[in-house]
N, C-alpha and C positions, 0 to 999 in steps of 0.2 A: 504494499500499499504506499503510495507516494503522498506525502504531505507537503504543501508549499510553505515557505517561510511566512507568508501572510497568515495562513491558517494557524501556525504555531504561535505567532505573535498575537493573533486574536484570542486564542485559548489562554495564553499567558495573561493578557489584559483582563479577560473575564475572570480568571482565577484570582487575580489581585483585587479586582472590584468585589468579588464575592467575599473574600477574606476580610477586606476593609469593612464591608457592609455588616458582616456578622460580628466583627469585633465592636463596632459602634453600637450595634444592638445589645450585645452583652454588657457594655459599659452603661448604657441607658437603664437596663434592667438592674444592674448592681446599684446604680445611683437611686433608682426608685425604691429599691428594697432598703437601702440605707436610710433614706428620708422617711419611709413608713416605720422603721424601727425606732428612729428618733422621735417621731411623733407619738408613737405608742408608749415609749418610755416616759415622755412628758406627761401624757395623760395619766399614766399609772402614778406618777409622783403627785400630780394634782389630786388624784382620787385618795391616795394615802393621806395627804395633807388635810383634805376635807374630813376624813374619818377621824383623824387625830385632833381636830380643832376642839377646843374646849366649849362647853355648853353651859348655860346658867345652871347652877346647882351642882356642878362637878366639884368634888373636894378631894379626890384621890390624886396622889402624887406618885409617879413611878420613877424610881431612881436607878434601876437596873441592879439593885443590890438583892442578894438572897434574902428571903423572909423566913425566919425560924421563929414561930410563936408570936409574931407581931400582930397577927390578925386575931382579934378576940371574937368569939361566937356570943351573940346575945339571944336571950329567950324571946320568942315571939309573944 
């Protein structure tokens, strides 16, 4: 089978175009995935901060210390 120089050049050009096109597509997907992860993380932080916010009547203080016998039970 004989192939001309023009045919080989055309195939090489197409291969290069396809490679660049796929690379750009992968870069866009990676960027979109990163942006989605950043947004999701920010939403999670906001949710936790809202859950941890103090409300009127809150009197408990959490200090991260172990509690041995500090909680007293009261009769109803």
